[in-house]
LUMZABA-834982 format. One record per atom (N, C-alpha, C): residue number from 0; residue in three letters; atom name; x, y, z. Coordinates in pm, whole numbers. Layout:
BEGIN
<marnu num="NUM" residuo="Ala" atomo="CA" c1="X" c2="Y" c3="Z"/>
...
END
This chain:
BEGIN
<marnu num="0" residuo="Met" atomo="N" c1="-838" c2="-563" c3="2177"/>
<marnu num="0" residuo="Met" atomo="CA" c1="-895" c2="-431" c3="2185"/>
<marnu num="0" residuo="Met" atomo="C" c1="-992" c2="-424" c3="2303"/>
<marnu num="1" residuo="Asn" atomo="N" c1="-976" c2="-324" c3="2383"/>
<marnu num="1" residuo="Asn" atomo="CA" c1="-1064" c2="-304" c3="2497"/>
<marnu num="1" residuo="Asn" atomo="C" c1="-1158" c2="-189" c3="2470"/>
<marnu num="2" residuo="Phe" atomo="N" c1="-1283" c2="-207" c3="2513"/>
<marnu num="2" residuo="Phe" atomo="CA" c1="-1383" c2="-102" c3="2499"/>
<marnu num="2" residuo="Phe" atomo="C" c1="-1382" c2="-18" c3="2626"/>
<marnu num="3" residuo="Asp" atomo="N" c1="-1355" c2="112" c3="2609"/>
<marnu num="3" residuo="Asp" atomo="CA" c1="-1350" c2="201" c3="2724"/>
<marnu num="3" residuo="Asp" atomo="C" c1="-1447" c2="317" c3="2700"/>
<marnu num="4" residuo="Pro" atomo="N" c1="-1559" c2="320" c3="2773"/>
<marnu num="4" residuo="Pro" atomo="CA" c1="-1657" c2="428" c3="2753"/>
<marnu num="4" residuo="Pro" atomo="C" c1="-1600" c2="567" c3="2779"/>
<marnu num="5" residuo="Ala" atomo="N" c1="-1500" c2="579" c3="2863"/>
<marnu num="5" residuo="Ala" atomo="CA" c1="-1440" c2="710" c3="2890"/>
<marnu num="5" residuo="Ala" atomo="C" c1="-1374" c2="766" c3="2764"/>
<marnu num="6" residuo="Leu" atomo="N" c1="-1318" c2="678" c3="2683"/>
<marnu num="6" residuo="Leu" atomo="CA" c1="-1256" c2="724" c3="2558"/>
<marnu num="6" residuo="Leu" atomo="C" c1="-1361" c2="772" c3="2458"/>
<marnu num="7" residuo="Ile" atomo="N" c1="-1478" c2="709" c3="2459"/>
<marnu num="7" residuo="Ile" atomo="CA" c1="-1585" c2="752" c3="2369"/>
<marnu num="7" residuo="Ile" atomo="C" c1="-1631" c2="893" c3="2407"/>
<marnu num="8" residuo="Thr" atomo="N" c1="-1648" c2="916" c3="2535"/>
<marnu num="8" residuo="Thr" atomo="CA" c1="-1692" c2="1050" c3="2577"/>
<marnu num="8" residuo="Thr" atomo="C" c1="-1585" c2="1154" c3="2547"/>
<marnu num="9" residuo="Lys" atomo="N" c1="-1459" c2="1118" c3="2564"/>
<marnu num="9" residuo="Lys" atomo="CA" c1="-1350" c2="1212" c3="2533"/>
<marnu num="9" residuo="Lys" atomo="C" c1="-1347" c2="1242" c3="2382"/>
<marnu num="10" residuo="Ala" atomo="N" c1="-1369" c2="1138" c3="2300"/>
<marnu num="10" residuo="Ala" atomo="CA" c1="-1371" c2="1158" c3="2155"/>
<marnu num="10" residuo="Ala" atomo="C" c1="-1487" c2="1247" c3="2113"/>
<marnu num="11" residuo="Leu" atomo="N" c1="-1604" c2="1227" c3="2174"/>
<marnu num="11" residuo="Leu" atomo="CA" c1="-1719" c2="1312" c3="2141"/>
<marnu num="11" residuo="Leu" atomo="C" c1="-1696" c2="1456" c3="2183"/>
<marnu num="12" residuo="Glu" atomo="N" c1="-1631" c2="1473" c3="2299"/>
<marnu num="12" residuo="Glu" atomo="CA" c1="-1599" c2="1608" c3="2345"/>
<marnu num="12" residuo="Glu" atomo="C" c1="-1505" c2="1679" c3="2248"/>
<marnu num="13" residuo="Leu" atomo="N" c1="-1405" c2="1609" c3="2201"/>
<marnu num="13" residuo="Leu" atomo="CA" c1="-1311" c2="1667" c3="2104"/>
<marnu num="13" residuo="Leu" atomo="C" c1="-1381" c2="1698" c3="1972"/>
<marnu num="14" residuo="Met" atomo="N" c1="-1473" c2="1610" c3="1930"/>
<marnu num="14" residuo="Met" atomo="CA" c1="-1544" c2="1633" c3="1805"/>
<marnu num="14" residuo="Met" atomo="C" c1="-1633" c2="1757" c3="1816"/>
<marnu num="15" residuo="Val" atomo="N" c1="-1701" c2="1774" c3="1929"/>
<marnu num="15" residuo="Val" atomo="CA" c1="-1787" c2="1891" c3="1948"/>
<marnu num="15" residuo="Val" atomo="C" c1="-1703" c2="2018" c3="1948"/>
<marnu num="16" residuo="Leu" atomo="N" c1="-1587" c2="2015" c3="2012"/>
<marnu num="16" residuo="Leu" atomo="CA" c1="-1501" c2="2134" c3="2012"/>
<marnu num="16" residuo="Leu" atomo="C" c1="-1450" c2="2166" c3="1872"/>
<marnu num="17" residuo="Gly" atomo="N" c1="-1414" c2="2064" c3="1797"/>
<marnu num="17" residuo="Gly" atomo="CA" c1="-1365" c2="2084" c3="1661"/>
<marnu num="17" residuo="Gly" atomo="C" c1="-1473" c2="2140" c3="1569"/>
<marnu num="18" residuo="Met" atomo="N" c1="-1592" c2="2082" c3="1575"/>
<marnu num="18" residuo="Met" atomo="CA" c1="-1702" c2="2130" c3="1491"/>
<marnu num="18" residuo="Met" atomo="C" c1="-1744" c2="2271" c3="1534"/>
<marnu num="19" residuo="Gly" atomo="N" c1="-1743" c2="2298" c3="1663"/>
<marnu num="19" residuo="Gly" atomo="CA" c1="-1775" c2="2432" c3="1711"/>
<marnu num="19" residuo="Gly" atomo="C" c1="-1676" c2="2535" c3="1659"/>
<marnu num="20" residuo="Gly" atomo="N" c1="-1548" c2="2498" c3="1657"/>
<marnu num="20" residuo="Gly" atomo="CA" c1="-1446" c2="2588" c3="1604"/>
<marnu num="20" residuo="Gly" atomo="C" c1="-1466" c2="2616" c3="1456"/>
<marnu num="21" residuo="Ile" atomo="N" c1="-1504" c2="2512" c3="1382"/>
<marnu num="21" residuo="Ile" atomo="CA" c1="-1528" c2="2529" c3="1238"/>
<marnu num="21" residuo="Ile" atomo="C" c1="-1643" c2="2626" c3="1215"/>
<marnu num="22" residuo="Phe" atomo="N" c1="-1755" c2="2605" c3="1289"/>
<marnu num="22" residuo="Phe" atomo="CA" c1="-1870" c2="2694" c3="1271"/>
<marnu num="22" residuo="Phe" atomo="C" c1="-1840" c2="2835" c3="1320"/>
<marnu num="23" residuo="Leu" atomo="N" c1="-1757" c2="2848" c3="1421"/>
<marnu num="23" residuo="Leu" atomo="CA" c1="-1719" c2="2981" c3="1469"/>
<marnu num="23" residuo="Leu" atomo="C" c1="-1640" c2="3056" c3="1362"/>
<marnu num="24" residuo="Val" atomo="N" c1="-1545" c2="2990" c3="1298"/>
<marnu num="24" residuo="Val" atomo="CA" c1="-1464" c2="3053" c3="1193"/>
<marnu num="24" residuo="Val" atomo="C" c1="-1551" c2="3087" c3="1073"/>
<marnu num="25" residuo="Leu" atomo="N" c1="-1640" c2="2994" c3="1034"/>
<marnu num="25" residuo="Leu" atomo="CA" c1="-1728" c2="3023" c3="920"/>
<marnu num="25" residuo="Leu" atomo="C" c1="-1821" c2="3141" c3="950"/>
<marnu num="26" residuo="Gly" atomo="N" c1="-1871" c2="3148" c3="1072"/>
<marnu num="26" residuo="Gly" atomo="CA" c1="-1956" c2="3261" c3="1110"/>
<marnu num="26" residuo="Gly" atomo="C" c1="-1879" c2="3392" c3="1108"/>
<marnu num="27" residuo="Ala" atomo="N" c1="-1755" c2="3389" c3="1154"/>
<marnu num="27" residuo="Ala" atomo="CA" c1="-1673" c2="3510" c3="1153"/>
<marnu num="27" residuo="Ala" atomo="C" c1="-1645" c2="3555" c3="1009"/>
<marnu num="28" residuo="Leu" atomo="N" c1="-1615" c2="3462" c3="920"/>
<marnu num="28" residuo="Leu" atomo="CA" c1="-1592" c2="3497" c3="780"/>
<marnu num="28" residuo="Leu" atomo="C" c1="-1719" c2="3554" c3="716"/>
<marnu num="29" residuo="Tyr" atomo="N" c1="-1834" c2="3497" c3="751"/>
<marnu num="29" residuo="Tyr" atomo="CA" c1="-1960" c2="3548" c3="698"/>
<marnu num="29" residuo="Tyr" atomo="C" c1="-1985" c2="3690" c3="748"/>
<marnu num="30" residuo="Gly" atomo="N" c1="-1961" c2="3713" c3="875"/>
<marnu num="30" residuo="Gly" atomo="CA" c1="-1981" c2="3847" c3="931"/>
<marnu num="30" residuo="Gly" atomo="C" c1="-1889" c2="3949" c3="869"/>
<marnu num="31" residuo="Val" atomo="N" c1="-1763" c2="3913" c3="850"/>
<marnu num="31" residuo="Val" atomo="CA" c1="-1667" c2="4006" c3="788"/>
<marnu num="31" residuo="Val" atomo="C" c1="-1706" c2="4035" c3="644"/>
<marnu num="32" residuo="Ser" atomo="N" c1="-1754" c2="3934" c3="573"/>
<marnu num="32" residuo="Ser" atomo="CA" c1="-1794" c2="3958" c3="434"/>
<marnu num="32" residuo="Ser" atomo="C" c1="-1916" c2="4050" c3="428"/>
<marnu num="33" residuo="Leu" atomo="N" c1="-2010" c2="4036" c3="522"/>
<marnu num="33" residuo="Leu" atomo="CA" c1="-2125" c2="4128" c3="523"/>
<marnu num="33" residuo="Leu" atomo="C" c1="-2081" c2="4271" c3="552"/>
<marnu num="34" residuo="Ile" atomo="N" c1="-1989" c2="4286" c3="646"/>
<marnu num="34" residuo="Ile" atomo="CA" c1="-1939" c2="4420" c3="678"/>
<marnu num="34" residuo="Ile" atomo="C" c1="-1868" c2="4481" c3="558"/>
<marnu num="35" residuo="Leu" atomo="N" c1="-1786" c2="4403" c3="489"/>
<marnu num="35" residuo="Leu" atomo="CA" c1="-1716" c2="4456" c3="373"/>
<marnu num="35" residuo="Leu" atomo="C" c1="-1812" c2="4492" c3="261"/>
<marnu num="36" residuo="Leu" atomo="N" c1="-1919" c2="4414" c3="243"/>
<marnu num="36" residuo="Leu" atomo="CA" c1="-2018" c2="4446" c3="140"/>
<marnu num="36" residuo="Leu" atomo="C" c1="-2092" c2="4575" c3="173"/>
<marnu num="37" residuo="Lys" atomo="N" c1="-2115" c2="4603" c3="300"/>
<marnu num="37" residuo="Lys" atomo="CA" c1="-2182" c2="4729" c3="337"/>
<marnu num="37" residuo="Lys" atomo="C" c1="-2086" c2="4848" c3="324"/>
<marnu num="38" residuo="Met" atomo="N" c1="-1956" c2="4826" c3="351"/>
<marnu num="38" residuo="Met" atomo="CA" c1="-1860" c2="4934" c3="341"/>
<marnu num="38" residuo="Met" atomo="C" c1="-1826" c2="4968" c3="197"/>
<marnu num="39" residuo="Phe" atomo="N" c1="-1816" c2="4864" c3="113"/>
<marnu num="39" residuo="Phe" atomo="CA" c1="-1777" c2="4884" c3="-27"/>
<marnu num="39" residuo="Phe" atomo="C" c1="-1881" c2="4818" c3="-119"/>
<marnu num="40" residuo="Pro" atomo="N" c1="-1997" c2="4881" c3="-137"/>
<marnu num="40" residuo="Pro" atomo="CA" c1="-2099" c2="4820" c3="-223"/>
<marnu num="40" residuo="Pro" atomo="C" c1="-2054" c2="4822" c3="-369"/>
<marnu num="41" residuo="Gly" atomo="N" c1="-2093" c2="4717" c3="-440"/>
<marnu num="41" residuo="Gly" atomo="CA" c1="-2058" c2="4709" c3="-581"/>
<marnu num="41" residuo="Gly" atomo="C" c1="-2145" c2="4798" c3="-666"/>
<marnu num="42" residuo="Glu" atomo="N" c1="-2097" c2="4825" c3="-786"/>
<marnu num="42" residuo="Glu" atomo="CA" c1="-2175" c2="4907" c3="-877"/>
<marnu num="42" residuo="Glu" atomo="C" c1="-2285" c2="4822" c3="-940"/>
<marnu num="43" residuo="Glu" atomo="N" c1="-2402" c2="4882" c3="-953"/>
<marnu num="43" residuo="Glu" atomo="CA" c1="-2515" c2="4807" c3="-1009"/>
<marnu num="43" residuo="Glu" atomo="C" c1="-2533" c2="4832" c3="-1155"/>
END
């Protein structure tokens, strides 16, 4: 097994992109749910 620092940086870059995508989707779902709650409020 060879240690290649370039592969570590590439792996970290991919991890940051993946985690960023996850948080982007979660933020979009949160925003859509807030909009839907304002459009269709529940009965109290």
